mmJSON file of the N, C-alpha and C atoms, coordinates in Angstrom:
{"data_MODEL":{"atom_site":{
"group_PDB":["ATOM","ATOM","ATOM","ATOM","ATOM","ATOM","ATOM","ATOM","ATOM","ATOM","ATOM","ATOM","ATOM","ATOM","ATOM","ATOM","ATOM","ATOM","ATOM","ATOM","ATOM","ATOM","ATOM","ATOM","ATOM","ATOM","ATOM","ATOM","ATOM","ATOM","ATOM","ATOM","ATOM","ATOM","ATOM","ATOM","ATOM","ATOM","ATOM","ATOM","ATOM","ATOM","ATOM","ATOM","ATOM","ATOM","ATOM","ATOM","ATOM","ATOM","ATOM","ATOM","ATOM","ATOM","ATOM","ATOM","ATOM","ATOM","ATOM","ATOM","ATOM","ATOM","ATOM","ATOM","ATOM","ATOM","ATOM","ATOM","ATOM","ATOM","ATOM","ATOM","ATOM","ATOM","ATOM","ATOM","ATOM","ATOM","ATOM","ATOM","ATOM","ATOM","ATOM","ATOM","ATOM","ATOM","ATOM","ATOM","ATOM","ATOM","ATOM","ATOM","ATOM","ATOM","ATOM","ATOM","ATOM","ATOM","ATOM","ATOM","ATOM","ATOM","ATOM","ATOM","ATOM","ATOM","ATOM","ATOM","ATOM","ATOM","ATOM","ATOM","ATOM","ATOM","ATOM","ATOM","ATOM","ATOM","ATOM","ATOM","ATOM","ATOM","ATOM","ATOM","ATOM","ATOM","ATOM","ATOM","ATOM","ATOM","ATOM","ATOM","ATOM","ATOM","ATOM","ATOM","ATOM","ATOM","ATOM","ATOM","ATOM","ATOM","ATOM","ATOM","ATOM","ATOM","ATOM","ATOM","ATOM","ATOM","ATOM","ATOM","ATOM","ATOM","ATOM","ATOM","ATOM","ATOM","ATOM","ATOM","ATOM","ATOM","ATOM","ATOM","ATOM","ATOM","ATOM","ATOM","ATOM","ATOM","ATOM","ATOM","ATOM","ATOM","ATOM","ATOM","ATOM","ATOM","ATOM","ATOM","ATOM","ATOM","ATOM","ATOM","ATOM","ATOM","ATOM","ATOM","ATOM","ATOM","ATOM","ATOM","ATOM","ATOM","ATOM","ATOM","ATOM","ATOM","ATOM","ATOM","ATOM","ATOM","ATOM","ATOM","ATOM","ATOM","ATOM","ATOM","ATOM","ATOM","ATOM","ATOM","ATOM","ATOM","ATOM","ATOM","ATOM","ATOM","ATOM","ATOM","ATOM","ATOM","ATOM","ATOM","ATOM","ATOM","ATOM","ATOM"],
"id":[1,2,3,4,5,6,7,8,9,10,11,12,13,14,15,16,17,18,19,20,21,22,23,24,25,26,27,28,29,30,31,32,33,34,35,36,37,38,39,40,41,42,43,44,45,46,47,48,49,50,51,52,53,54,55,56,57,58,59,60,61,62,63,64,65,66,67,68,69,70,71,72,73,74,75,76,77,78,79,80,81,82,83,84,85,86,87,88,89,90,91,92,93,94,95,96,97,98,99,100,101,102,103,104,105,106,107,108,109,110,111,112,113,114,115,116,117,118,119,120,121,122,123,124,125,126,127,128,129,130,131,132,133,134,135,136,137,138,139,140,141,142,143,144,145,146,147,148,149,150,151,152,153,154,155,156,157,158,159,160,161,162,163,164,165,166,167,168,169,170,171,172,173,174,175,176,177,178,179,180,181,182,183,184,185,186,187,188,189,190,191,192,193,194,195,196,197,198,199,200,201,202,203,204,205,206,207,208,209,210,211,212,213,214,215,216,217,218,219,220,221,222,223,224,225,226,227,228],
"type_symbol":["N","C","C","N","C","C","N","C","C","N","C","C","N","C","C","N","C","C","N","C","C","N","C","C","N","C","C","N","C","C","N","C","C","N","C","C","N","C","C","N","C","C","N","C","C","N","C","C","N","C","C","N","C","C","N","C","C","N","C","C","N","C","C","N","C","C","N","C","C","N","C","C","N","C","C","N","C","C","N","C","C","N","C","C","N","C","C","N","C","C","N","C","C","N","C","C","N","C","C","N","C","C","N","C","C","N","C","C","N","C","C","N","C","C","N","C","C","N","C","C","N","C","C","N","C","C","N","C","C","N","C","C","N","C","C","N","C","C","N","C","C","N","C","C","N","C","C","N","C","C","N","C","C","N","C","C","N","C","C","N","C","C","N","C","C","N","C","C","N","C","C","N","C","C","N","C","C","N","C","C","N","C","C","N","C","C","N","C","C","N","C","C","N","C","C","N","C","C","N","C","C","N","C","C","N","C","C","N","C","C","N","C","C","N","C","C","N","C","C","N","C","C","N","C","C","N","C","C"],
"label_atom_id":["N","CA","C","N","CA","C","N","CA","C","N","CA","C","N","CA","C","N","CA","C","N","CA","C","N","CA","C","N","CA","C","N","CA","C","N","CA","C","N","CA","C","N","CA","C","N","CA","C","N","CA","C","N","CA","C","N","CA","C","N","CA","C","N","CA","C","N","CA","C","N","CA","C","N","CA","C","N","CA","C","N","CA","C","N","CA","C","N","CA","C","N","CA","C","N","CA","C","N","CA","C","N","CA","C","N","CA","C","N","CA","C","N","CA","C","N","CA","C","N","CA","C","N","CA","C","N","CA","C","N","CA","C","N","CA","C","N","CA","C","N","CA","C","N","CA","C","N","CA","C","N","CA","C","N","CA","C","N","CA","C","N","CA","C","N","CA","C","N","CA","C","N","CA","C","N","CA","C","N","CA","C","N","CA","C","N","CA","C","N","CA","C","N","CA","C","N","CA","C","N","CA","C","N","CA","C","N","CA","C","N","CA","C","N","CA","C","N","CA","C","N","CA","C","N","CA","C","N","CA","C","N","CA","C","N","CA","C","N","CA","C","N","CA","C","N","CA","C","N","CA","C","N","CA","C","N","CA","C","N","CA","C","N","CA","C"],
"label_alt_id":[null,null,null,null,null,null,null,null,null,null,null,null,null,null,null,null,null,null,null,null,null,null,null,null,null,null,null,null,null,null,null,null,null,null,null,null,null,null,null,null,null,null,null,null,null,null,null,null,null,null,null,null,null,null,null,null,null,null,null,null,null,null,null,null,null,null,null,null,null,null,null,null,null,null,null,null,null,null,null,null,null,null,null,null,null,null,null,null,null,null,null,null,null,null,null,null,null,null,null,null,null,null,null,null,null,null,null,null,null,null,null,null,null,null,null,null,null,null,null,null,null,null,null,null,null,null,null,null,null,null,null,null,null,null,null,null,null,null,null,null,null,null,null,null,null,null,null,null,null,null,null,null,null,null,null,null,null,null,null,null,null,null,null,null,null,null,null,null,null,null,null,null,null,null,null,null,null,null,null,null,null,null,null,null,null,null,null,null,null,null,null,null,null,null,null,null,null,null,null,null,null,null,null,null,null,null,null,null,null,null,null,null,null,null,null,null,null,null,null,null,null,null,null,null,null,null,null,null],
"label_comp_id":["THR","THR","THR","PRO","PRO","PRO","SER","SER","SER","LEU","LEU","LEU","ASP","ASP","ASP","GLN","GLN","GLN","LEU","LEU","LEU","GLN","GLN","GLN","ARG","ARG","ARG","GLY","GLY","GLY","ARG","ARG","ARG","ARG","ARG","ARG","GLY","GLY","GLY","ARG","ARG","ARG","ILE","ILE","ILE","THR","THR","THR","ARG","ARG","ARG","ILE","ILE","ILE","ASP","ASP","ASP","GLY","GLY","GLY","ASP","ASP","ASP","ASP","ASP","ASP","GLY","GLY","GLY","LEU","LEU","LEU","VAL","VAL","VAL","GLN","GLN","GLN","ARG","ARG","ARG","MET","MET","MET","MET","MET","MET","GLU","GLU","GLU","MET","MET","MET","GLY","GLY","GLY","LEU","LEU","LEU","LEU","LEU","LEU","GLU","GLU","GLU","GLY","GLY","GLY","GLU","GLU","GLU","GLU","GLU","GLU","VAL","VAL","VAL","GLU","GLU","GLU","VAL","VAL","VAL","VAL","VAL","VAL","ALA","ALA","ALA","PHE","PHE","PHE","ALA","ALA","ALA","PRO","PRO","PRO","MET","MET","MET","GLY","GLY","GLY","ASP","ASP","ASP","PRO","PRO","PRO","ILE","ILE","ILE","GLU","GLU","GLU","VAL","VAL","VAL","ARG","ARG","ARG","LEU","LEU","LEU","GLY","GLY","GLY","ASP","ASP","ASP","TYR","TYR","TYR","ARG","ARG","ARG","LEU","LEU","LEU","SER","SER","SER","LEU","LEU","LEU","ARG","ARG","ARG","ARG","ARG","ARG","VAL","VAL","VAL","GLU","GLU","GLU","ALA","ALA","ALA","ALA","ALA","ALA","ARG","ARG","ARG","VAL","VAL","VAL","HIS","HIS","HIS","VAL","VAL","VAL","GLU","GLU","GLU","PRO","PRO","PRO","LEU","LEU","LEU","PRO","PRO","PRO"],
"label_asym_id":["A","A","A","A","A","A","A","A","A","A","A","A","A","A","A","A","A","A","A","A","A","A","A","A","A","A","A","A","A","A","A","A","A","A","A","A","A","A","A","A","A","A","A","A","A","A","A","A","A","A","A","A","A","A","A","A","A","A","A","A","A","A","A","A","A","A","A","A","A","A","A","A","A","A","A","A","A","A","A","A","A","A","A","A","A","A","A","A","A","A","A","A","A","A","A","A","A","A","A","A","A","A","A","A","A","A","A","A","A","A","A","A","A","A","A","A","A","A","A","A","A","A","A","A","A","A","A","A","A","A","A","A","A","A","A","A","A","A","A","A","A","A","A","A","A","A","A","A","A","A","A","A","A","A","A","A","A","A","A","A","A","A","A","A","A","A","A","A","A","A","A","A","A","A","A","A","A","A","A","A","A","A","A","A","A","A","A","A","A","A","A","A","A","A","A","A","A","A","A","A","A","A","A","A","A","A","A","A","A","A","A","A","A","A","A","A","A","A","A","A","A","A","A","A","A","A","A","A"],
"label_entity_id":["1","1","1","1","1","1","1","1","1","1","1","1","1","1","1","1","1","1","1","1","1","1","1","1","1","1","1","1","1","1","1","1","1","1","1","1","1","1","1","1","1","1","1","1","1","1","1","1","1","1","1","1","1","1","1","1","1","1","1","1","1","1","1","1","1","1","1","1","1","1","1","1","1","1","1","1","1","1","1","1","1","1","1","1","1","1","1","1","1","1","1","1","1","1","1","1","1","1","1","1","1","1","1","1","1","1","1","1","1","1","1","1","1","1","1","1","1","1","1","1","1","1","1","1","1","1","1","1","1","1","1","1","1","1","1","1","1","1","1","1","1","1","1","1","1","1","1","1","1","1","1","1","1","1","1","1","1","1","1","1","1","1","1","1","1","1","1","1","1","1","1","1","1","1","1","1","1","1","1","1","1","1","1","1","1","1","1","1","1","1","1","1","1","1","1","1","1","1","1","1","1","1","1","1","1","1","1","1","1","1","1","1","1","1","1","1","1","1","1","1","1","1","1","1","1","1","1","1"],
"label_seq_id":[1,1,1,2,2,2,3,3,3,4,4,4,5,5,5,6,6,6,7,7,7,8,8,8,9,9,9,10,10,10,11,11,11,12,12,12,13,13,13,14,14,14,15,15,15,16,16,16,17,17,17,18,18,18,19,19,19,20,20,20,21,21,21,22,22,22,23,23,23,24,24,24,25,25,25,26,26,26,27,27,27,28,28,28,29,29,29,30,30,30,31,31,31,32,32,32,33,33,33,34,34,34,35,35,35,36,36,36,37,37,37,38,38,38,39,39,39,40,40,40,41,41,41,42,42,42,43,43,43,44,44,44,45,45,45,46,46,46,47,47,47,48,48,48,49,49,49,50,50,50,51,51,51,52,52,52,53,53,53,54,54,54,55,55,55,56,56,56,57,57,57,58,58,58,59,59,59,60,60,60,61,61,61,62,62,62,63,63,63,64,64,64,65,65,65,66,66,66,67,67,67,68,68,68,69,69,69,70,70,70,71,71,71,72,72,72,73,73,73,74,74,74,75,75,75,76,76,76],
"pdbx_PDB_ins_code":[null,null,null,null,null,null,null,null,null,null,null,null,null,null,null,null,null,null,null,null,null,null,null,null,null,null,null,null,null,null,null,null,null,null,null,null,null,null,null,null,null,null,null,null,null,null,null,null,null,null,null,null,null,null,null,null,null,null,null,null,null,null,null,null,null,null,null,null,null,null,null,null,null,null,null,null,null,null,null,null,null,null,null,null,null,null,null,null,null,null,null,null,null,null,null,null,null,null,null,null,null,null,null,null,null,null,null,null,null,null,null,null,null,null,null,null,null,null,null,null,null,null,null,null,null,null,null,null,null,null,null,null,null,null,null,null,null,null,null,null,null,null,null,null,null,null,null,null,null,null,null,null,null,null,null,null,null,null,null,null,null,null,null,null,null,null,null,null,null,null,null,null,null,null,null,null,null,null,null,null,null,null,null,null,null,null,null,null,null,null,null,null,null,null,null,null,null,null,null,null,null,null,null,null,null,null,null,null,null,null,null,null,null,null,null,null,null,null,null,null,null,null,null,null,null,null,null,null],
"Cartn_x":[0.877,-0.008,1.255,0.206,1.051,1.469,2.532,2.772,1.8,1.643,0.704,1.344,2.872,3.683,3.497,3.322,3.435,1.604,0.778,-0.323,-0.969,-1.283,-0.842,-2.168,-2.271,-2.826,-4.134,-4.753,-6.461,-6.734,-5.841,-6.679,-6.686,-7.241,-7.772,-7.537,-6.899,-6.33,-7.327,-7.398,-7.599,-6.493,-5.851,-4.41,-4.51,-3.857,-4.113,-3.039,-1.655,-0.74,0.31,1.31,2.242,3.688,4.092,6.353,6.93,7.575,8.082,8.64,9.7,10.29,8.813,8.552,7.962,7.389,8.084,8.365,7.798,7.922,7.424,5.938,5.7,4.712,3.545,3.784,3.359,2.904,4.154,3.473,2.732,2.926,2.073,0.745,0.393,-1.037,-1.61,-0.732,-1.09,-1.691,-1.444,-1.515,-3.048,-3.295,-4.113,-4.982,-3.123,-2.728,-2.987,-4.648,-4.875,-5.168,-5.032,-5.623,-6.983,-7.333,-8.925,-9.591,-8.372,-8.502,-8.433,-9.725,-9.134,-8.613,-7.736,-6.23,-6.555,-6.403,-6.358,-5.242,-4.761,-3.62,-4.194,-3.807,-4.327,-2.985,-1.732,-0.599,0.486,1.718,2.872,3.812,4.449,5.629,6.079,6.702,7.042,8.588,8.889,10.111,9.496,8.521,7.391,7.666,8.133,8.274,8.367,7.103,6.718,5.511,4.196,3.329,1.929,0.499,-0.074,-1.176,-2.013,-2.921,-4.13,-5.285,-6.048,-6.816,-7.161,-7.132,-8.573,-9.632,-10.701,-11.238,-11.419,-11.606,-10.79,-9.267,-7.792,-6.779,-5.697,-5.138,-3.738,-2.945,-1.74,-0.767,0.8,2.017,3.104,3.557,3.956,5.483,6.657,7.902,7.761,8.531,8.01,8.429,9.429,9.811,8.912,8.071,7.111,6.213,5.593,4.233,4.678,6.249,6.433,6.84,6.03,5.931,4.24,3.551,2.112,1.34,0.887,0.891,-0.939,-1.995,-2.823,-3.258,-4.776,-5.842,-6.456,-6.259,-6.313,-7.848,-8.774,-9.872,-10.155,-11.691,-11.948,-12.442],
"Cartn_y":[-1.446,0.076,1.419,2.774,3.761,3.93,5.295,5.765,7.304,7.888,9.329,10.216,10.282,10.859,10.867,9.663,9.112,9.809,10.307,10.768,12.367,13.005,14.165,15.32,16.243,17.088,16.84,16.789,17.02,15.421,14.516,12.848,13.37,11.71,11.171,9.24,8.723,7.906,7.564,6.059,4.887,4.726,5.021,4.024,3.417,1.779,0.554,0.555,1.026,0.434,1.27,1.689,2.408,1.924,1.966,1.59,2.187,1.204,1.943,1.435,2.606,1.706,2.105,1.836,1.262,2.669,3.591,4.957,5.768,6.287,7.029,6.423,5.404,4.326,5.086,5.113,5.68,7.047,7.823,9.2,9.276,8.915,8.8,8.593,7.447,7.203,8.249,8.652,10.018,10.942,11.254,12.397,11.862,10.789,10.171,9.237,9.489,8.474,7.124,6.773,5.097,4.326,3.358,1.946,2.547,2.815,2.557,4.237,4.779,6.58,7.014,7.999,8.695,10.323,10.605,11.682,11.592,12.758,13.902,14.894,14.805,15.372,17.1,17.974,19.344,20.485,20.047,20.819,20.489,21.027,20.923,21.788,22.183,23.406,23.453,24.36,24.792,24.522,23.784,22.256,21.187,21.278,20.077,18.719,19.572,19.198,20.066,20.218,19.196,19.039,17.817,17.733,18.573,18.834,19.195,18.43,17.56,16.291,16.932,16.673,17.275,15.19,15.028,14.132,14.4,14.08,14.319,16.037,16.552,18.424,18.695,18.275,19.374,18.647,19.964,19.53,19.4,19.232,18.209,18.29,18.801,18.826,17.503,17.185,15.883,15.463,15.588,15.63,14.399,14.322,14.144,12.279,11.916,10.766,10.514,11.0,10.253,9.815,10.634,10.507,9.095,8.811,7.711,6.766,6.461,5.669,5.026,6.018,6.066,5.285,4.016,3.124,2.985,3.475,3.83,3.664,3.099,2.807,4.121,4.027,5.837,5.51,6.851,6.247,8.012,7.14,7.464,9.441],
"Cartn_z":[0.333,0.55,0.534,-0.8,-0.923,1.01,0.998,2.242,2.206,3.385,3.141,2.595,2.96,1.586,0.179,-0.569,-1.792,-2.409,-1.114,-1.836,-2.529,-2.87,-3.344,-2.442,-2.602,-1.771,-2.741,-1.503,-2.084,-2.367,-1.656,-1.735,0.021,-0.085,0.821,1.394,2.07,2.289,3.897,4.062,5.64,5.87,6.971,8.049,7.86,7.422,7.572,8.171,8.58,9.408,9.665,10.704,10.633,11.097,10.285,10.53,11.659,11.927,12.816,14.232,15.369,16.76,17.235,18.619,19.776,19.958,20.547,20.868,19.548,18.428,17.142,16.983,16.573,16.695,18.297,19.17,19.742,20.119,19.466,19.489,17.984,17.001,16.236,16.749,17.635,17.43,18.992,19.708,19.929,19.707,18.167,17.323,16.861,17.046,16.482,15.187,14.787,13.778,14.138,13.69,14.131,12.944,12.733,12.253,11.911,10.436,10.477,10.544,10.771,10.647,9.325,8.575,7.383,7.772,6.779,6.798,4.915,5.133,4.01,3.56,2.596,2.279,1.956,2.932,2.941,2.008,2.335,1.967,1.523,0.89,1.513,1.143,2.3,2.185,0.926,0.899,-0.619,-0.894,0.471,-0.217,0.196,0.14,0.085,1.385,2.864,3.891,4.925,5.628,6.51,5.699,5.362,4.908,5.366,5.578,6.048,5.835,7.194,6.751,7.675,7.016,7.7,8.96,9.996,10.605,11.144,10.85,12.02,11.332,12.609,12.445,12.785,12.895,12.95,12.475,12.012,10.678,11.972,11.014,11.987,11.097,10.758,10.022,10.524,9.674,10.078,8.773,8.962,8.266,7.463,6.087,5.379,5.784,6.296,6.939,7.782,8.78,9.593,8.518,7.336,6.832,6.002,5.074,4.681,5.646,6.892,8.05,8.085,7.486,8.088,6.057,6.053,5.418,5.285,3.948,3.503,2.519,2.558,1.531,0.885,-0.609,-1.093,-1.077,-1.178,-1.084,-2.558,-2.67,-4.467,-4.11],
"occupancy":[1.0,1.0,1.0,1.0,1.0,1.0,1.0,1.0,1.0,1.0,1.0,1.0,1.0,1.0,1.0,1.0,1.0,1.0,1.0,1.0,1.0,1.0,1.0,1.0,1.0,1.0,1.0,1.0,1.0,1.0,1.0,1.0,1.0,1.0,1.0,1.0,1.0,1.0,1.0,1.0,1.0,1.0,1.0,1.0,1.0,1.0,1.0,1.0,1.0,1.0,1.0,1.0,1.0,1.0,1.0,1.0,1.0,1.0,1.0,1.0,1.0,1.0,1.0,1.0,1.0,1.0,1.0,1.0,1.0,1.0,1.0,1.0,1.0,1.0,1.0,1.0,1.0,1.0,1.0,1.0,1.0,1.0,1.0,1.0,1.0,1.0,1.0,1.0,1.0,1.0,1.0,1.0,1.0,1.0,1.0,1.0,1.0,1.0,1.0,1.0,1.0,1.0,1.0,1.0,1.0,1.0,1.0,1.0,1.0,1.0,1.0,1.0,1.0,1.0,1.0,1.0,1.0,1.0,1.0,1.0,1.0,1.0,1.0,1.0,1.0,1.0,1.0,1.0,1.0,1.0,1.0,1.0,1.0,1.0,1.0,1.0,1.0,1.0,1.0,1.0,1.0,1.0,1.0,1.0,1.0,1.0,1.0,1.0,1.0,1.0,1.0,1.0,1.0,1.0,1.0,1.0,1.0,1.0,1.0,1.0,1.0,1.0,1.0,1.0,1.0,1.0,1.0,1.0,1.0,1.0,1.0,1.0,1.0,1.0,1.0,1.0,1.0,1.0,1.0,1.0,1.0,1.0,1.0,1.0,1.0,1.0,1.0,1.0,1.0,1.0,1.0,1.0,1.0,1.0,1.0,1.0,1.0,1.0,1.0,1.0,1.0,1.0,1.0,1.0,1.0,1.0,1.0,1.0,1.0,1.0,1.0,1.0,1.0,1.0,1.0,1.0,1.0,1.0,1.0,1.0,1.0,1.0,1.0,1.0,1.0,1.0,1.0,1.0],
"B_iso_or_equiv":[0.0,0.0,0.0,0.0,0.0,0.0,0.0,0.0,0.0,0.0,0.0,0.0,0.0,0.0,0.0,0.0,0.0,0.0,0.0,0.0,0.0,0.0,0.0,0.0,0.0,0.0,0.0,0.0,0.0,0.0,0.0,0.0,0.0,0.0,0.0,0.0,0.0,0.0,0.0,0.0,0.0,0.0,0.0,0.0,0.0,0.0,0.0,0.0,0.0,0.0,0.0,0.0,0.0,0.0,0.0,0.0,0.0,0.0,0.0,0.0,0.0,0.0,0.0,0.0,0.0,0.0,0.0,0.0,0.0,0.0,0.0,0.0,0.0,0.0,0.0,0.0,0.0,0.0,0.0,0.0,0.0,0.0,0.0,0.0,0.0,0.0,0.0,0.0,0.0,0.0,0.0,0.0,0.0,0.0,0.0,0.0,0.0,0.0,0.0,0.0,0.0,0.0,0.0,0.0,0.0,0.0,0.0,0.0,0.0,0.0,0.0,0.0,0.0,0.0,0.0,0.0,0.0,0.0,0.0,0.0,0.0,0.0,0.0,0.0,0.0,0.0,0.0,0.0,0.0,0.0,0.0,0.0,0.0,0.0,0.0,0.0,0.0,0.0,0.0,0.0,0.0,0.0,0.0,0.0,0.0,0.0,0.0,0.0,0.0,0.0,0.0,0.0,0.0,0.0,0.0,0.0,0.0,0.0,0.0,0.0,0.0,0.0,0.0,0.0,0.0,0.0,0.0,0.0,0.0,0.0,0.0,0.0,0.0,0.0,0.0,0.0,0.0,0.0,0.0,0.0,0.0,0.0,0.0,0.0,0.0,0.0,0.0,0.0,0.0,0.0,0.0,0.0,0.0,0.0,0.0,0.0,0.0,0.0,0.0,0.0,0.0,0.0,0.0,0.0,0.0,0.0,0.0,0.0,0.0,0.0,0.0,0.0,0.0,0.0,0.0,0.0,0.0,0.0,0.0,0.0,0.0,0.0,0.0,0.0,0.0,0.0,0.0,0.0],
"pdbx_formal_charge":[null,null,null,null,null,null,null,null,null,null,null,null,null,null,null,null,null,null,null,null,null,null,null,null,null,null,null,null,null,null,null,null,null,null,null,null,null,null,null,null,null,null,null,null,null,null,null,null,null,null,null,null,null,null,null,null,null,null,null,null,null,null,null,null,null,null,null,null,null,null,null,null,null,null,null,null,null,null,null,null,null,null,null,null,null,null,null,null,null,null,null,null,null,null,null,null,null,null,null,null,null,null,null,null,null,null,null,null,null,null,null,null,null,null,null,null,null,null,null,null,null,null,null,null,null,null,null,null,null,null,null,null,null,null,null,null,null,null,null,null,null,null,null,null,null,null,null,null,null,null,null,null,null,null,null,null,null,null,null,null,null,null,null,null,null,null,null,null,null,null,null,null,null,null,null,null,null,null,null,null,null,null,null,null,null,null,null,null,null,null,null,null,null,null,null,null,null,null,null,null,null,null,null,null,null,null,null,null,null,null,null,null,null,null,null,null,null,null,null,null,null,null,null,null,null,null,null,null],
"auth_seq_id":[1,1,1,2,2,2,3,3,3,4,4,4,5,5,5,6,6,6,7,7,7,8,8,8,9,9,9,10,10,10,11,11,11,12,12,12,13,13,13,14,14,14,15,15,15,16,16,16,17,17,17,18,18,18,19,19,19,20,20,20,21,21,21,22,22,22,23,23,23,24,24,24,25,25,25,26,26,26,27,27,27,28,28,28,29,29,29,30,30,30,31,31,31,32,32,32,33,33,33,34,34,34,35,35,35,36,36,36,37,37,37,38,38,38,39,39,39,40,40,40,41,41,41,42,42,42,43,43,43,44,44,44,45,45,45,46,46,46,47,47,47,48,48,48,49,49,49,50,50,50,51,51,51,52,52,52,53,53,53,54,54,54,55,55,55,56,56,56,57,57,57,58,58,58,59,59,59,60,60,60,61,61,61,62,62,62,63,63,63,64,64,64,65,65,65,66,66,66,67,67,67,68,68,68,69,69,69,70,70,70,71,71,71,72,72,72,73,73,73,74,74,74,75,75,75,76,76,76],
"auth_comp_id":["THR","THR","THR","PRO","PRO","PRO","SER","SER","SER","LEU","LEU","LEU","ASP","ASP","ASP","GLN","GLN","GLN","LEU","LEU","LEU","GLN","GLN","GLN","ARG","ARG","ARG","GLY","GLY","GLY","ARG","ARG","ARG","ARG","ARG","ARG","GLY","GLY","GLY","ARG","ARG","ARG","ILE","ILE","ILE","THR","THR","THR","ARG","ARG","ARG","ILE","ILE","ILE","ASP","ASP","ASP","GLY","GLY","GLY","ASP","ASP","ASP","ASP","ASP","ASP","GLY","GLY","GLY","LEU","LEU","LEU","VAL","VAL","VAL","GLN","GLN","GLN","ARG","ARG","ARG","MET","MET","MET","MET","MET","MET","GLU","GLU","GLU","MET","MET","MET","GLY","GLY","GLY","LEU","LEU","LEU","LEU","LEU","LEU","GLU","GLU","GLU","GLY","GLY","GLY","GLU","GLU","GLU","GLU","GLU","GLU","VAL","VAL","VAL","GLU","GLU","GLU","VAL","VAL","VAL","VAL","VAL","VAL","ALA","ALA","ALA","PHE","PHE","PHE","ALA","ALA","ALA","PRO","PRO","PRO","MET","MET","MET","GLY","GLY","GLY","ASP","ASP","ASP","PRO","PRO","PRO","ILE","ILE","ILE","GLU","GLU","GLU","VAL","VAL","VAL","ARG","ARG","ARG","LEU","LEU","LEU","GLY","GLY","GLY","ASP","ASP","ASP","TYR","TYR","TYR","ARG","ARG","ARG","LEU","LEU","LEU","SER","SER","SER","LEU","LEU","LEU","ARG","ARG","ARG","ARG","ARG","ARG","VAL","VAL","VAL","GLU","GLU","GLU","ALA","ALA","ALA","ALA","ALA","ALA","ARG","ARG","ARG","VAL","VAL","VAL","HIS","HIS","HIS","VAL","VAL","VAL","GLU","GLU","GLU","PRO","PRO","PRO","LEU","LEU","LEU","PRO","PRO","PRO"],
"auth_asym_id":["A","A","A","A","A","A","A","A","A","A","A","A","A","A","A","A","A","A","A","A","A","A","A","A","A","A","A","A","A","A","A","A","A","A","A","A","A","A","A","A","A","A","A","A","A","A","A","A","A","A","A","A","A","A","A","A","A","A","A","A","A","A","A","A","A","A","A","A","A","A","A","A","A","A","A","A","A","A","A","A","A","A","A","A","A","A","A","A","A","A","A","A","A","A","A","A","A","A","A","A","A","A","A","A","A","A","A","A","A","A","A","A","A","A","A","A","A","A","A","A","A","A","A","A","A","A","A","A","A","A","A","A","A","A","A","A","A","A","A","A","A","A","A","A","A","A","A","A","A","A","A","A","A","A","A","A","A","A","A","A","A","A","A","A","A","A","A","A","A","A","A","A","A","A","A","A","A","A","A","A","A","A","A","A","A","A","A","A","A","A","A","A","A","A","A","A","A","A","A","A","A","A","A","A","A","A","A","A","A","A","A","A","A","A","A","A","A","A","A","A","A","A","A","A","A","A","A","A"],
"auth_atom_id":["N","CA","C","N","CA","C","N","CA","C","N","CA","C","N","CA","C","N","CA","C","N","CA","C","N","CA","C","N","CA","C","N","CA","C","N","CA","C","N","CA","C","N","CA","C","N","CA","C","N","CA","C","N","CA","C","N","CA","C","N","CA","C","N","CA","C","N","CA","C","N","CA","C","N","CA","C","N","CA","C","N","CA","C","N","CA","C","N","CA","C","N","CA","C","N","CA","C","N","CA","C","N","CA","C","N","CA","C","N","CA","C","N","CA","C","N","CA","C","N","CA","C","N","CA","C","N","CA","C","N","CA","C","N","CA","C","N","CA","C","N","CA","C","N","CA","C","N","CA","C","N","CA","C","N","CA","C","N","CA","C","N","CA","C","N","CA","C","N","CA","C","N","CA","C","N","CA","C","N","CA","C","N","CA","C","N","CA","C","N","CA","C","N","CA","C","N","CA","C","N","CA","C","N","CA","C","N","CA","C","N","CA","C","N","CA","C","N","CA","C","N","CA","C","N","CA","C","N","CA","C","N","CA","C","N","CA","C","N","CA","C","N","CA","C","N","CA","C","N","CA","C","N","CA","C","N","CA","C","N","CA","C","N","CA","C"],
"pdbx_PDB_model_num":[1,1,1,1,1,1,1,1,1,1,1,1,1,1,1,1,1,1,1,1,1,1,1,1,1,1,1,1,1,1,1,1,1,1,1,1,1,1,1,1,1,1,1,1,1,1,1,1,1,1,1,1,1,1,1,1,1,1,1,1,1,1,1,1,1,1,1,1,1,1,1,1,1,1,1,1,1,1,1,1,1,1,1,1,1,1,1,1,1,1,1,1,1,1,1,1,1,1,1,1,1,1,1,1,1,1,1,1,1,1,1,1,1,1,1,1,1,1,1,1,1,1,1,1,1,1,1,1,1,1,1,1,1,1,1,1,1,1,1,1,1,1,1,1,1,1,1,1,1,1,1,1,1,1,1,1,1,1,1,1,1,1,1,1,1,1,1,1,1,1,1,1,1,1,1,1,1,1,1,1,1,1,1,1,1,1,1,1,1,1,1,1,1,1,1,1,1,1,1,1,1,1,1,1,1,1,1,1,1,1,1,1,1,1,1,1,1,1,1,1,1,1,1,1,1,1,1,1]
}}}
């Protein structure tokens, strides 16, 4: 499955898994990135890093390397 950093601006996906060490996965889960949650890529910073995503009713900025660990199922 593609990772969150591979989605284009305006595209949505459902989180299928998060890769990484326990500390990173725990931190991302605390930010609300949970399996089954829907995320939408809102914007990329001018140099492409960080990525801004909409998660529920709030926005979150992730570094590209973090977003690459979040695997998503693209939604129409």
